[in-house]
N, C-alpha and C positions, 0 to 999 in steps of 0.2 A: 516169781521164779521158783521152779521146783528145787533148785539148789538151796533155797532158803527154807523150803518145807521140811526137809530132813533136819536142818539145823534147829528149826522150831520143835520138831519131834523129840530131838535130843533134850531140848530145854524143858519140854512138857514132862518128859520122864524124870528129869531132875526135880521138878516141882512136886510131882507125885511122891517121889521118894522123900522129898523134904517134909511133906505133910505127914507121912507115915512113920518116918524114922528120925525125926528131928531130935528126939530125946536121946537117941543112941549115938549121935555124932555122924555128921555128913560124910566125912572122909571114908568111913567104912562102907559107903555105898558105891564107891568108884567101880569096884569089880562087878557087882550086880547090874549097875546101870549100863556099863559097857557091854556086858554079855547080852542084856535085853535088847539094846539097840542093834548090836551085831546080828542077833538072831532074827529080828524083825525086818531088817533092811538088806541083809546079805552082805553088808560091808562092815569091816572091822572098825570099831570105835575104841580109841585108847585115851584114857584120862591119866595124864602123867603127873598132874599137880593136885592141889587141894580143892575142896568145895566149901564155899563160904556163903551163908545166907545173909540177906538184908531184908528183914521181915517187915511186911506191911499187910494189913487185912485186905485192902482194896487191890494193891499191886505188889504182892511179894516179889522179891528180887533175889536172884542167885548168881553167884560168880563161880565159874569153873575154869581152872587153869591147866595149861598143857594139854590141849585137845587136838587129836589127830583123827581124821576120818578117811578111810581108804578110798582109792579111786576105783573105777570100773576095771575089770580084769584086762580089757583091751586098751585102756588109756595109757598114754605115754608118761604122764606125771606120776610121781611116787604116791601122791595122795590127792584127794579132792580138796580137803581143808586141813590146814595146819595153823593153829592159833595159839598165841601165848595165853590168851584168856578169852572166854565167851561169857558175857554178862547180859542177863535179860530179866525183864519183868513180865508178869502174867496177870491178866484180869480174872478175878475169881468168879464173878457173877456169870459170865458167859459159859463157864464150865458146867453150870447147872443145866444149860440148854444143849449141852453136847458140843459146844463150839470152843475152840482154843484161840484166844486173842492175846497176842503179845504186843503191848504198847511200844516196847523198845527192845531191840537186840543190839548189843554193842560188841564189836570185835576189836581186839588189841593185838597188834603184831601178827596179823593173819595173812596167810597166803591161800588164795582160792584159785584152783586150776579148773577152768571150764573148757571142755573139749567136745568137738563133733568130728567124727571120723568120715572117711570117704563114702561110707554107706549111709551116712546121715544119723548114726547113733549118737546120743547125747549122754555124757557121763553123769549128769546130775539127775537123770531119771532112774529111780530105784525099781527093783523087781516087782513090787506090788503097787506101783503108782500109775497104772494104766487107766484107772477110773477118774475122769475129770471132775466128778462130783466131790471127790475127797478134798479138792482145793477149797471148797466153800466152808469146810469145817475147821479150817486153820487160816489164821490171818496175822501177819506181822505188820504193824502200823508204821514203824520207823526202824531203819537199820542205820547205825552209825559205825564209823571205823576210825581207828588211829593207826598211823604207820603201817598200813596194810597194802597188799598187792593183789591185784586180780589179773589172771592170765586168761586170754580168750584164744583158743587154738581151733581153727576151723579148716579141716582138710578139704572141704567141698569148694572152698573159694581161695585157697592158698593164702589164708589170713592167720596171723599170729600177733596179738597185741598184748603188751604188758603195761599195766597202769598202776602207778603208785597213788594211793588214795588216803585222804584224811577228810574229816567232815567238820563243818562249822554249823552255825545256827540255821543257815539257809540251804545247805546242800553239801556237795562233795567237791573238794579241790583235788585236781588230778594232774599228773604228768604221765604221758604215754609215749611208747615207742614200739617199733616192730614193723610189720608189713601188712598191707591191706590189698587183697587181690593181687598179690605178688609185687606190689609197689611199696617202697620204703615209706614208713609212717613215723611222724614225730609230732607231738602236740602237747599243749598245756591249757588249762582253763578251769572253769567253775561250772558245775552242773547241778541239777536238782538232786533231791534225795534218791539214794540208790534204788529203793524199791519202786519208785515211780517209773522205772524203765519197763517193768513188767506190765504196766497198765496200757492197754491198747486204745484207751479212749481219753486218758488224761495227758495233756501236753507235758513233755519233759524239758525243763529249761536248760539251755546250754549257751555258755559264753566261752569262746575258745580261739586259740591261734593254732592252726593245724596245717601241716604239710604232708601231702600224700603224693609220692612220685615227684613230678614236676609241677604239681598244682598246690597252691597254698591259699589259705583263707583266714581272715579275721572276721568272726561272726558273732552274732548275739540273737537268740531267739528260742524257739521251742521245736522239739521233735516228738511226734506221737507214734508210738510203736517203733522203737529204735531199730529193731530187726525188721527190715523190709520197708522202713520209712512209709508207714501208713499215712502219716500227715507230717508236714514240715512247714515251718514259718520262720525264716531266718533273714535277718538284715545283715548283708555283707558290707562291712566297712572296706574290705578289700578281698577280691577274688582274682587270682592271677595264675597263669600257666603258659605252657608252650603251645597248646592247642585245645580248643573246647571239646573235641571228641574224647579227650582223656576223662571227662566227667562220667562217661558211660561206665568205666570200670570202677568208679568210686561210688556213685549213687544210682546207676542204672539209667541215667538221663541221656538219650541219644541226641547228639548234636554233630554238625559237620566239622571237618578239620578246618582249623583257622591258623592265622599267624599268632605269635605270642601276644597275650592280652593281659590287661589289668582293668578290672571294672568294679563298680560297686552298685548295689541295688538290693531289692527284696526278692528272695526266692521262697515260694511257697507251693504246696501241693494240696489240691482240693478235688475230691471225687475223681482221682486218677489223672488230673491235669496238672502239669508243672507250669508255673508262671515265674518269669524273671521280670519283675515290674520296676518301671522307672529307673532303669539302669543307666549309668554313664561311665565312660572310660575310653580306653584306646585298645585297638586290635591292630597290631603291626603299625602301619603308618596312618591308620584311619582313626578318627575320633567318632565314637558312636554314642547314641542315646536312644531310648525307646522302651518298648515292652515286648517280650517274646513269650510264647507259650508252646508247650509240647504235650499233645494228647496221645496217649498210648492205649490201644485196645488189645484184647486178647487175640493173638494170632494175626494182628495187623501191624503194618508199618506205622511208626510214630508220625504224627502230623505236626509239623512246625509252623506256627502262625504268629503274626505280629507285625510290628512296624519299626523300622530303623531309620534314624535321622543322623546325618553327619555333616560337618562342615567340609572335611576332606575325606575322601573315600578311595581306597585302593581295592579293587575287586578281588585281587589275589589274597587279601587278608581274610575275606569271609569264607573262602573255601567252598562256597556253594557251586561255583562254576568251574573252578580249576582244582587240580590235585596238589600242585606245588607252586611255590612262588618263583621258581627258577626257570628262565627260558632255556630252550635247548640249542638255540643258535642266535647269533647276533643279527639283528635286522630291525626293520621298522614295524612290520606287522606283528601283532602279539602271537607268540609261539609257546606260551605256557600250556602244558597238556591238561585237557579235561580229565576227570576221573569218573566216568560213567559207572564203573563198578561200585562206587560208593553210593550212587543214586538209589540203589535198591533198598538202602537202610532207612530211608526217611522220605516222606512226602512233605511238601512245603507250600505255603501261601503267605508270602512276606512282601510287604511294601517297603521300598527303599527310596529315601529322598536324600540328596547330597548337594552341597553347595558347589564342590569341585571334585572331579574325578582325577586322581593323580596319574599323569602320563608323562614320564620323564622325556625331555627333549622333543615333545610333540605339542601341538596346539591344545590348550587346556579345554576340558569338557566341564561345563558349568550347568547349574540348575538341573541336575540329573534326577529323574524319577522313573520308577518302574514298579511293576508288580511281578514278583518271581513266583511261579507256580511249578511245583514238581509233582507229577502224577504218574506212577508206574514207570519211572525212568525216562519220562518225557519232560524236559525243562522248557518252560515258556516264559518269555519276558514280554508281557502285554498289559497295558501299553508301555512302550519304551520311548522315552523322550529326554532330550538333553540339548543344551545350548553349546554352540561352537562357532568361533569366528563371528560373533555378534548375531548369529542366526540360530536356527533350531532344526533338529532332526527328530522326527516322530514316526513310530511304526511298531513292528513286532519282530521278535526273534524266537526261533523254535529249534531245539536240539533234541533229537531222538536217540537216547542211549540204548535202545533195544536192538540196534543194528551195529554190526562191526564191519567196517569202521562206522563211527557215529555219523548220522545224517543231520544236516542243519540247513535252515533257510532264513533269510532276512528280507524284510520289506520295509523300506524307510522312505519318507518324504523329506526332501531338503527344502528348507524354507528360509529365505532372506539371509543367506550368508553374505557378510560384507567383504567386498573385494580387498580393502585395505588390511583387514585383520587376517585374511588368508595368507598374506605375505608380510608378516610383521617385521622382517629383517630387511626388506627392500625400502630404502628411504624414499625413493621417487614414487612408490605406490601408496604412501601414507595419506596423500591427498585424494586418492581415488574414491569415487562414490558409485555405488551400484550394489544391487542385491542379486545373489545367485539362488535359483530355485531348481529343483529337479527331483529325481527318484533313484533308488537303488533297489533292485530286485535280483537276488542271487540265491542259489541253492548248491550245496556241495557236500563233500564227505571228508572226515578227518577228525583227529582228536585235539585240535587246537583251532583258534581263529585263523592263524596263518595257513593251516592245511585246508580248512574249509574254503577259504578264498582261493587257494592255489588249485583247487579242483572244481571251482564253481562254474555254473552256467547261468546266464541271465542277461541283464542289461543295466547300464549305468548312464544316466544323462543329466546334465545340468545346463541351464541357460540363464542369460541376463537380458532383461528388457530395459534398455536405456541405462545410462550412467555417465560418469566422467572419469578421465584418466590423464596422467601427465603426458603432455605432448613430447617432452624430452624423452620420456621412456619409450614412447611409440616410435620416435625417430631412430632411437638406438636399435629397437627391434627390427626396423626396416634397413638398418645399416646406412641410413641417410646421414652420413657424417657431416656434410655441409650444413644441412638444416639443424642437426643436433648441436653443432657448434654455435650456430646463430641463435638458437633458442637459449643456449647456456649463457651467451653474452647478453641477450636482451631480457632474459628472465623467463622462467618456465610459466606455463599456464595450462589449465585443463582444457581438454577437448572432449567432445561428445563420444560416448560409446553407443553406437546404434544397436548392436546386438552381439551377443557372444553365445556360442553353442559348443559344447563338448559332449558328444554322444557316442557311446561304445556298446557294441555287442560283446558278450562274454561267453567264451566256450573253452572248457577244460582249463580254466584259470587264466586264459589269455584275453585281454581286452583289445579288440580291434576297432579302430575308429570308423564309425559311420559318417561322422561329420565333425570337423573342428573349424570353427569360423569365429573370427574376432574382428568385427567391422567398426571402425571409428571414422571420424571426420578426416583424419590424415592418412591412415593406413588400413588396408584390409588384409587380415592374416588368415590364410587357409592352411589346413594341416591334414596329415594322415599319419598312420603308424600304429604301433602296438605297445601294450603295457603288460608284462608278464607278472601276475600276482604270485606265482609260485617261486620264481627266482628273484622277484623284486627288481627286475630290470626294465628299462624303458628304451624305446626306439621311435621317437616322434620327429617328424619333419614338418617345419613350419615355413610357409612361403609368403613372406610379406610383400604387399604390392602398394607402394606409396601412391597416393592419389594426386599429388601436386606435380608429378613428373620431373622432380629435381634431377638435374644431370649428375649430381654428385651421388645419387643413390646407387648403391652397388647391387641391390636386388639379389642378394645371395640367400639361398635357403638356410634356415637355422635348424640345428639338430639338438634335440634333448635326448641324451643317452646316459649310460651309467646305471647306477642303482638308486633306490629310493633314498638311501642314506647319503650317497655321494653322487648327486646328479652332475652331469657335464653339459653345459650349454655353449654352443659356438657355431660359427658359419662354416660352410663347405669351402675351404680355402682353394680347392681345385676348380671351383666354379664361380669365383667372385665376379667374373664378367658375364656370366650367363644371365639371360633375362627369364623371368618367371612368367610363363604364358598360361592362358586358359581361363575359363570362366570359374564361377564358384564351384566348390567341391561337388561332384556328381552324387556323392553319397548322401547329400542332403535330401535327395529324392526318395531315399529308402523308406518305404511305408512302415517299417518296424522301428523307426526312431522313437526313443523313449520320451523325448521332450515334446513331441507334437501334441499329444493330448493335454500336456501341462500348459503349453502356450495357449491352447484354446480355452482352458479354464481361467487363464490370466486376463490379459487385456483384450482378448478376442481379436476383432478386426483392427483395433487400434494398436496392436502389438507390432513394434518394429521388427521383431523376429519373424512374425508371421508374414509381414511384408517382404522381408528378405527371402524367406522360403518361397513365397509366391513368385518373386522376381527370378529366383534361381530355377524354379520349376518351369516358368514361362520361357526363360532363356534356354534351358536344357531341352524343352520340347521343341522349340524353334530350331535349335541346332540339330536335334535328332531328326526332325522332319526334313531339313535341308540335306542332311547326310543321306537320308533314305532316298530322297529324290535324285541326288547325284548318283547314288548306287544304281538306282533303277535306270537312269539314263545311260550309264556305261554298259548296262546289260541289254540295251535295245538291239534288235537284229540289224545287220548291214543291209544297204539298198539292194533290192532284187535285180536280176540281170535284164528284166524287161524294161527297166528304166533306161531310156535312150537319151543320149545327149550327143550333140555333134562330136564332141571330143571323144566320147565313149565310142560312138559308132565309127568314127574315123579310125580309132585305135583298133577296133574290132575288125575293120575291113582292110587294114593295111596289109599289102601283099608281103610275102616273105622276101627277105633280102637275097639278092643273087649270091651264088657261091663265090667265094674268093678264088681269084685266079692265082 
């Protein structure tokens, strides 16, 4: 440090004076020494105490008391250095080669004020110290301090730190307080020897417990090039804070906003790449482990890379996808806002694996895995896979933050969802057997999952090829009260599910049923209606048709209405006596059905759903042909007048009636 160079210059002057004027008494040299240093540096040196030698031929030593050295004229502090005593030794032999080597400089009761102003000027640089080669002619091997204080005041970064220092055999013990980049700082610990700070190639050991703003750390390791962090290798016993993006204002490491966190691991920097290796800890409600790296290039966005593993994960904790953890409305669909304005600060390529995704009051998501890539404000989750209700969903999700509002699309395949696990609170459904398959293809706009779904267009379809379900449950669906009571008395048993289909087209966030069919050995249920993803409201009508013709069956349509959070299911009390007529839902013929290609991929010709669709198609075509023939017959022209029949002819030739009298 140049701040030490002029200290050494002062000491050299003292030693020269010692060699020449030892016989005349050193105290008489205070004035000449102070004048010489003041003239050569442009800063006033005051020696208020005595000068005492400790003579040695190899390392003569001198002690000067009451030393004050002036600050730069623009500096805020009254002085650059104020010390009760400065004691130093000098190597004689290097002087013969024109080099000044001070094996040790010791400061007692010193106050050193280091400043950098808003223009970047540094108060420890003297008027004639612009030549970097001068540094090589002067060297201090060891600087030790007792009961001293160093103040670092940097106007370019709103930083002011005051550190109380004392040294032991291995380094310096410190207690510091102040502010760092405008944030409150407090810390204590043990560091290497003071002079190793200036070395840009030698690691500076540091063991400390430090708090900056809302971020605190207990660490042990080394820093190379303390100003600018050229190299860093620290083992964090604890690193905690309110959000990881606060680290940017501390060490310049760009990370996304997160929930409050406490982690431990190894942080190091090598060739411009920051690595947080083998970390473990918690972020919000999530437990995390893994390795992350940030690579920053000149003029480029930082690239965040790595892998995160968790037993329980809440996506809101990571902040990669959302800006806050607070929903804007109460509802079932996620409505936490995305923050695409943050996406321009970092690119990412991160793999995430989680045992469970936390979703309060909803079916748990398990065995989650994805690869999150952020590239120029475009966020992609591909592949995206997770387990739910005993099955699995796999596909991709893409969010484009370059548009306002944000654009997004999702394509997912539904695989083997178990019927019983879809309705965990329905006791009668727990014995059900059957796997649901299907797909989801949606595209929408909005700054949250809820808004994306509420504006989406696309299709959603699921189907089940064969299964089993409670007969009692199906009798209740059909409102076959007599059979339901009989089943309850004799004991429930499973009946076959022939096929189940729920197929919807989606436009502007409204799902409209193309087909709803649930065909079992006891009841065939057909449905129609809409589901509004924007308002989270449902209006579905189910028409159960018992196959056993029980006279007790009321055959009333069932309605599913209300919201996703509070659905209401019940019969139409005004139509309990009405009979439900008609063939299978005509919408099943819609060539745009999402499930049709999936059925073909499944069991093919042996699929019960394919057979059901074929039967419905044949029945509908037959009905359509009959209706067409009937319509054509009603439009046939009436018999022509040339057609003669006795009756007709007689009527035609009947004479007019005589006039009444």
